[in-house]
C-alpha positions in Angstrom: 0.0 0.0 0.0 1.2 3.5 -0.8 1.2 5.6 2.4 -0.3 9.1 2.3 2.2 11.5 3.8 1.8 15.2 4.5 2.8 17.0 1.4 4.9 20.1 1.0 2.6 22.0 -1.4 4.3 25.4 -1.6 7.8 26.9 -1.5 9.1 30.4 -0.8 11.6 32.4 -2.7 13.5 34.6 -0.2 15.0 36.7 -3.0 11.6 37.8 -4.4 9.9 38.2 -1.0 9.2 41.8 -0.1 8.0 41.1 3.5 4.4 42.3 3.0 3.1 39.4 5.1 -0.1 39.0 3.0 0.5 35.3 2.7 0.8 35.0 6.5 -2.5 36.7 7.0 -4.3 34.9 4.2 -3.6 31.3 5.3 -6.8 29.9 6.8 -5.0 27.3 9.0 -2.2 29.6 10.2 0.4 27.4 8.7 2.8 30.3 7.9 4.9 32.5 10.1 7.6 35.1 9.4 10.5 34.8 11.7 13.5 37.1 11.4 12.7 37.8 7.8 12.3 34.2 6.8 9.2 32.1 6.2 8.5 29.3 8.6 6.1 26.9 7.0 4.3 24.0 8.6 3.4 21.6 5.7 1.4 19.4 8.0 -1.0 22.2 8.6 -1.3 23.2 5.0 -4.6 22.4 3.3 -3.4 23.2 -0.2 -5.8 26.1 -0.9 -3.1 28.1 -2.7 -4.4 31.4 -1.1 -0.8 32.4 -0.2 0.1 32.0 -3.9 -2.9 34.1 -5.0 -2.3 37.0 -2.6 1.5 37.3 -3.0 2.2 40.4 -5.1 5.8 39.6 -5.7 5.4 36.0 -6.9 7.6 34.7 -4.1 5.2 31.9 -3.2 5.1 29.0 -5.7 3.3 25.6 -5.8 5.3 22.4 -5.6 4.3 19.8 -8.1 5.8 16.6 -9.5 8.4 16.4 -12.2 7.4 14.4 -15.2 10.3 12.0 -15.7 9.0 8.5 -15.2 11.5 5.6 -15.1 11.1 2.7 -17.6 9.3 0.4 -15.2 6.5 3.0 -14.7 3.4 3.5 -16.9 2.6 7.2 -16.7 -1.2 7.8 -16.8 -2.7 11.3 -17.1 -5.9 11.8 -15.0 -7.6 14.7 -16.8 -10.2 17.0 -15.3 -12.6 18.9 -17.7 -10.9 22.1 -16.5 -8.0 21.3 -18.8 -10.2 21.5 -21.9 -11.3 25.0 -20.9 -7.7 26.3 -21.2 -7.8 25.7 -25.0 -10.8 27.5 -26.4 -12.0 25.9 -29.7 -9.8 22.8 -29.3 -11.5 19.4 -29.2 -11.1 17.3 -26.0 -9.9 14.4 -28.3 -7.0 16.5 -29.6 -6.0 17.6 -26.1 -5.9 14.0 -25.0 -3.8 13.1 -28.0 -1.5 16.0 -27.2 -1.0 14.7 -23.6 -0.1 11.3 -25.0 2.4 13.0 -27.3 4.1 14.6 -24.3 5.0 11.2 -22.9 1.9 9.8 -21.2 1.1 6.2 -22.1 -2.6 6.6 -21.3 -5.1 9.4 -20.5 -8.2 9.0 -18.4 -10.9 11.7 -18.6 -12.9 11.8 -15.4 -16.1 13.0 -17.2 -17.5 9.5 -17.1 -17.1 9.3 -13.4 -18.4 12.9 -12.8 -21.8 11.8 -14.1 -21.6 8.6 -12.0 -20.8 10.6 -8.9 -23.7 13.1 -9.5 -26.2 10.2 -9.9 -24.9 8.5 -6.8 -25.0 11.8 -4.8 -28.6 12.3 -6.0 -29.6 8.9 -4.9 -28.0 9.3 -1.5 -30.0 12.6 -1.0 -33.2 10.9 -2.0 -32.7 8.1 0.5 -31.4 10.4 3.2 -34.8 12.2 3.2 -36.2 9.0 4.8 -33.4 7.6 6.8 -31.8 10.9 8.0 -28.6 8.9 8.2 -26.6 12.1 7.7 -27.4 15.6 9.0 -28.6 18.4 6.6 -27.1 20.1 4.8 -24.8 17.5 3.1 -21.4 18.9 2.1 -19.7 18.0 -1.2 -16.6 15.8 -0.8 -15.2 16.9 -4.2 -12.8 19.7 -3.2 -9.9 18.3 -1.1 -9.2 21.7 0.3 -12.7 22.0 1.8 -12.4 18.5 3.4 -9.1 19.4 5.0 -10.5 22.8 6.1 -13.4 21.0 7.8 -11.0 18.6 9.5 -8.8 21.4 10.7 -11.3 24.1 11.7 -14.8 22.6 11.7 -14.5 19.0 12.9 -18.1 19.0 14.1 -19.2 19.2 10.4 -17.4 16.0 9.4 -20.7 14.0 9.6 -22.1 16.4 7.0 -19.6 15.4 4.3 -21.4 13.3 1.7 -20.1 9.6 2.1 -19.7 9.0 -1.6 -16.3 8.6 -3.3 -15.6 11.5 -5.5 -15.0 11.3 -9.3 -11.2 11.3 -9.1 -11.2 8.6 -6.5 -13.6 6.5 -8.5 -11.6 7.0 -11.7 -8.3 6.4 -10.1 -9.2 3.0 -8.7 -10.8 1.9 -11.9 -7.9 3.2 -14.0 -5.4 1.2 -12.0 -7.6 -1.9 -12.1 -7.9 -1.9 -15.8 -4.4 -0.8 -16.7 -2.7 -3.2 -14.2 -4.0 -6.1 -16.3 -3.2 -4.4 -19.6 0.4 -3.5 -18.6 1.0 -6.4 -16.3 4.5 -7.3 -17.7 5.6 -3.8 -18.7 5.4 -2.0 -15.3 3.1 -0.5 -12.8 0.7 2.5 -13.5 1.6 5.8 -11.9 -1.2 8.4 -12.0 -0.4 12.0 -12.8 -3.3 14.3 -12.0 -3.3 17.4 -14.2 -4.4 19.8 -11.5 -5.7 23.3 -11.4 -4.6 23.8 -7.8 -1.7 22.6 -5.5 -3.5 19.5 -4.2 -3.4 15.8 -4.0 -5.7 13.9 -6.3 -8.0 12.6 -3.6 -9.0 14.0 -0.2 -7.1 12.4 2.6 -10.2 11.0 4.4 -10.3 8.0 6.6 -12.5 5.3 5.2 -13.4 7.4 2.3 -11.4 5.2 -0.1 -10.1 1.7 -0.2 -6.4 1.4 0.7 -4.6 2.9 -2.3 -2.2 0.5 -4.0 -1.0 3.0 -6.6 1.4 6.0 -6.5 0.1 9.4 -7.4 1.6 12.6 -8.7 0.3 16.1 -9.3 1.3 18.4 -12.2 -0.1 21.9 -12.5 -2.0 22.8 -15.7 0.2 25.9 -16.1 3.4 23.7 -16.1 2.4 21.6 -19.0 0.4 24.3 -20.9 3.4 25.4 -23.1 4.4 21.9 -24.2 0.8 20.9 -24.7 0.1 24.0 -26.8 3.1 23.2 -29.1 1.9 19.6 -29.6 -1.6 20.8 -30.4 -0.2 23.0 -33.1 1.3 19.9 -34.7 -1.8 17.8 -34.2 -4.0 20.3 -36.0 -1.9 19.8 -39.2 -2.3 16.0 -39.0 -5.1 14.1 -40.6 -8.1 13.5 -38.4 -8.0 10.2 -36.4 -11.1 8.4 -35.4 -11.3 8.7 -31.6 -11.7 5.6 -29.4 -15.3 4.7 -28.5 -14.4 3.6 -25.0 -16.3 6.0 -22.7 -14.0 5.1 -19.8 -11.1 6.8 -21.5 -12.7 9.2 -23.9 -15.9 10.6 -22.4 -15.2 14.3 -23.0 -18.8 15.4 -23.0 -19.4 19.1 -23.4 -21.9 19.3 -20.6 -19.2 18.0 -18.2 -17.1 21.1 -18.9 -19.2 23.1 -16.5 -17.9 20.8 -13.7 -15.0 23.3 -13.3 -17.4 26.2 -12.7 -18.9 27.1 -9.4 -22.4 25.5 -9.6 -21.3 22.9 -12.1 -21.6 20.0 -9.6 -25.1 20.8 -8.4 -26.3 21.5 -11.9 -26.2 17.7 -12.5 -28.0 16.8 -9.3 -31.8 16.7 -9.3 -32.5 18.7 -6.2 -34.0 22.1 -5.8 -32.6 22.7 -2.4 -28.9 23.1 -3.2 -26.3 25.9 -3.0 -23.0 26.6 -4.6 -20.3 28.6 -2.8 -16.9 29.6 -4.2 -14.0 31.5 -2.8 -12.1 30.8 0.5 -13.6 33.7 2.5 -17.2 32.7 1.5 -16.5 29.0 2.2 -15.2 29.8 5.7 -18.2 32.1 6.3 -20.8 29.5 5.2 -19.1 26.7 7.2 -19.4 28.9 10.3 -23.1 29.4 9.5 -23.7 25.7 9.1 -21.8 25.0 12.4 -24.1 27.5 14.1 -27.2 25.5 12.9 -28.2 27.5 9.8 -29.2 26.0 6.3 -30.8 22.9 7.7 -33.5 23.3 5.0 -30.8 22.9 2.3 -30.0 19.4 1.2 -26.7 19.8 -0.5 -24.0 22.5 -0.7 -21.2 22.5 -3.2 -18.1 24.3 -1.9 -15.0 25.4 -3.9 -12.3 27.5 -2.2 -11.1 28.9 -5.6 -13.0 31.9 -6.9 -15.4 30.8 -9.7 -14.6 27.2 -8.8 -11.8 25.1 -10.3 -11.6 27.5 -13.2 -10.0 29.9 -10.8 -7.3 27.5 -9.5 -3.9 29.0 -8.9 -2.2 26.5 -11.3 -4.4 27.3 -14.3 -2.9 29.1 -17.3 -5.9 31.1 -18.6 -8.0 33.8 -16.9 -11.0 32.3 -15.1 -13.5 34.7 -16.6 -12.3 33.8 -20.1 -12.7 30.1 -19.5 -16.1 30.6 -17.8 -17.2 32.4 -21.0 -16.0 29.4 -23.1 -17.9 26.9 -21.0 -21.1 29.0 -21.1 -21.0 29.2 -24.9 -20.4 25.5 -25.3 -23.4 24.8 -23.0 -25.6 27.0 -25.2 -24.7 24.8 -28.2 -24.9 21.4 -26.6 -27.5 21.8 -23.9 -27.5 19.6 -20.8 -28.3 16.0 -20.8 -27.2 12.7 -19.1 -25.4 10.0 -21.0 -25.4 7.1 -18.5 -28.3 4.8 -17.7 -29.9 5.4 -14.3 -30.5 1.7 -13.9 -26.8 1.0 -14.3 -25.9 3.6 -11.7 -28.6 2.2 -9.2 -27.2 -1.3 -9.7 -23.7 -0.1 -8.7 -25.1 2.0 -5.9 -26.9 -1.1 -4.4 -23.6 -2.9 -4.5 -22.0 -0.1 -2.5 -19.6 0.7 -5.3 -19.7 4.4 -4.4 -19.8 3.9 -0.7 -17.2 5.7 1.3 -18.1 3.8 4.5 -18.2 7.0 6.5 -18.5 6.6 10.3 -18.3 9.8 12.4 -16.8 7.8 15.3 -13.9 6.7 13.2 -12.9 10.0 11.8 -9.4 10.8 12.8 -7.2 13.8 12.3 -4.8 13.7 9.4 -2.6 16.6 10.3 0.7 15.2 11.7 1.5 18.2 13.8 -1.4 18.4 16.2 -1.0 21.1 18.8 -2.2 20.0 22.2 -5.0 22.0 23.7 -4.0 24.9 26.1 -4.8 24.6 29.8 -7.2 27.0 31.4 -4.3 28.9 32.9 -2.6 29.1 29.5 -5.8 30.4 27.9 -6.1 33.0 30.6 -2.5 34.1 30.0 -3.1 34.2 26.2 -6.1 36.5 26.6 -4.3 38.6 29.0 -1.6 39.1 26.4 -4.1 40.0 23.8 -5.6 42.7 26.0 -2.1 43.9 26.8 -1.1 44.2 23.1 -4.4 45.9 22.0 -3.0 45.7 18.5 -4.5 45.8 15.0 -3.2 42.5 13.7 -0.3 44.2 11.9 1.5 40.9 11.5 4.9 42.6 12.0 5.8 40.0 14.6 5.4 37.3 11.9 2.2 35.8 13.2 -1.1 36.4 11.2 -2.9 38.1 14.1 -2.4 39.3 17.7 -4.3 36.3 19.0 -2.0 33.8 17.2 1.0 35.7 18.4 -0.2 35.5 22.0 -0.8 31.8 21.6 2.8 31.4 20.2 4.2 33.2 23.2 2.3 31.0 25.6 3.4 27.9 23.8 7.0 29.2 23.9 7.3 29.6 20.2 7.7 33.4 20.2 8.9 36.2 22.5 7.1 39.3 23.7 10.0 41.3 22.3 8.9 40.4 18.8 5.9 42.7 19.2 6.7 46.2 17.9 3.6 47.6 19.7 4.8 46.5 23.1 8.3 47.8 22.4 6.9 51.2 21.2 4.9 51.5 24.5 8.0 50.7 26.5 6.5 47.5 27.9 9.5 45.6 26.4 12.7 47.7 26.3 14.3 47.9 22.9 17.8 47.4 24.4 16.5 44.1 26.0 15.6 42.6 22.7 19.0 41.3 21.7 19.7 40.4 25.3 16.5 38.4 25.5 17.5 36.6 22.3 20.8 35.9 24.0 22.8 35.9 20.8 26.4 34.5 20.8 28.7 33.7 18.0 29.9 30.2 17.1 33.3 30.8 18.6 31.9 31.8 22.0 29.6 28.8 21.9 32.5 26.4 21.1 34.7 27.8 23.9 31.9 27.8 26.5 30.8 24.2 25.9 34.2 22.7 24.9 33.2 21.9 21.3 36.0 20.8 18.9 36.2 22.7 15.6 36.5 20.1 12.8 36.1 22.3 9.8 34.8 25.7 8.6 36.8 27.8 11.0 36.3 30.9 8.8 32.7 31.0 9.9 33.2 31.1 13.7 31.9 34.6 13.8 28.5 33.5 12.7 25.7 34.5 15.1 23.8 31.8 16.9 20.0 32.4 17.3 18.7 29.0 18.3 19.2 25.3 18.0 17.6 22.3 16.3 18.0 18.5 16.7 17.2 16.1 14.0 18.7 13.6 11.5 15.9 13.6 8.9 17.0 16.1 6.2 13.5 16.8 5.0 12.4 17.6 8.5 15.3 19.9 9.1 14.7 21.7 5.8 11.1 22.4 6.7 11.5 23.4 10.4 15.0 24.5 11.3 15.3 28.3 11.8 17.8 30.6 10.2 20.9 31.1 12.4 20.5 27.9 14.4 23.1 25.3 15.4 22.1 21.9 14.1 22.7 18.9 16.3 22.9 15.7 14.2 24.8 12.4 13.8 24.9 12.7 10.0 28.4 13.3 8.6 27.9 13.2 4.8 28.2 16.3 2.7 24.4 16.7 2.2 24.2 18.2 5.6 26.2 21.2 4.3 23.8 21.7 1.5 21.0 21.8 4.1 23.0 24.2 6.3 23.6 26.5 3.4 20.0 26.6 2.3 18.7 27.2 5.8 21.5 29.7 6.5 22.5 27.9 9.7 25.2 29.2 12.1 26.9 25.8 12.5 26.5 22.0 12.4 27.4 20.0 15.5 28.1 16.3 15.1 27.1 14.6 18.4 27.8 11.2 19.9 31.4 11.1 18.7 30.5 11.0 15.0 33.0 12.4 12.5 32.4 14.3 9.3 33.5 12.7 6.0 36.4 14.1 4.1 34.2 15.6 1.5 32.1 17.2 4.2 35.1 18.9 5.8 36.2 20.2 2.4 32.8 21.6 1.6 32.5 23.2 5.1 35.8 25.0 4.6 34.6 26.2 1.2 31.2 27.4 2.5 32.6 28.8 5.8 30.1 26.9 7.9 31.7 25.5 11.1 31.4 21.8 11.9 31.8 21.3 15.6 32.2 18.0 17.4 30.5 16.8 20.7 31.5 13.4 21.9 28.6 12.8 24.3 24.9 12.3 23.6 22.8 15.0 21.8 20.4 15.0 24.7 23.1 16.3 27.1 24.3 19.1 24.8 20.8 20.2 23.9 19.8 20.5 27.5 22.9 22.6 28.3 22.3 24.9 25.3 18.7 25.4 26.5 19.7 26.1 30.1 22.2 28.6 28.8 19.4 30.4 27.0 20.6 30.0 23.5 18.0 31.3 21.1 15.5 32.3 23.8 
């Protein structure tokens, strides 16, 4: 089984960053902080909404997606949303799928077929829920992974409202792997690449909402393949017309499914008059708050999309959302709206629980790896006392998105009162005490004080130490270690220097008697990053550094 791990969905370019803090304020789960001019990002808290990308005026925040370079033993398969077709006005879906296969994909799977299946299954669940009341009203669409993660993070009481039907991408992915595994049994294993309009995984990470996934998945932004695909389409237009495959599973690019990417496109295919469609992150949060307070119980189904205008407004699309919306509307005027699948077929699959997500509110579990423990009553009282003391205007100059978040960070020991410019301006925290409170020392002083041996990088002994970090997993250190810290590790290979340079660390301390490799010493001398040696356990040195107030 392929394990689902928290994904790093965005990256920050320090060179382009102008320090406006708009991304810090925009994040709905408070996953971003600004510490000493550098972004500190918690990927485990990120829901992949892309709002930080959308609001950054300097383009310093970018999405992270997969590179398309499959090895020989993998069969790359493109999972195609109808949103991709809207990016090429006037181009037939068949040509776009041919273009994708020209770029290197062995197969393409259009999820239009499964969109209609999902809509029929959702409609049937709504009809039956009127009698059974198995789920509370209103039901919430499970289609947008961002909305599902947002509910998990901020509105866990609404989890029973999420429709327990597997979404179109989940249905299509399982069926694709099942079919292609037999077809390519001797050539390799299928790897799914979702051509995505936003920085998301293919399927919401919901417990019991899918069978155990036995396939690897990747995400490629539409904007990243737009240029190459456009060039192949230019060539395809000059080629003679090729009769398209009649298999609806692979080529079901129905014009009416194009509206799936628009806000309201999902509920348009569900036969219920009591439905709503909400788009945009602020509106989504506002309406989830209203549902949590008991409103909209007379509504049966609500479609949420955090991107403005729906998936057409995703941060990884290549064409303006209003232009693509106009394209969809014109195509609908020509083709009308009709269903292409037999209702009896869908009902047969429904009775066999083919769509069932097996949702059980008692078995929901949190999927965010970094779960902050709840504050005690005393800590909460201290937090609110600090909020009253600051009396700020959520300026975010401290690096936290709001005064309340800053006060919580202080109570949790993750920030200092001296970070607040309001308190410093009022004289409640003396300006001259700020550096003292940080207790900055340079690497040379640190080495002399704790008896650390300098193994390499002596030219950097004047670097300032602003904190410490312990860890041996490079990806963890890359995501969480602060600028100016000393890094305690047992790793001695040269990759630690690459991490230290990227994170702008003060020094690397090899603990437990471990020695750096020759290449590591050479690189440390070249980069001017000291490598210090400590012959006892990391636990002992970390405790002594903490007691000495390093980084406090």
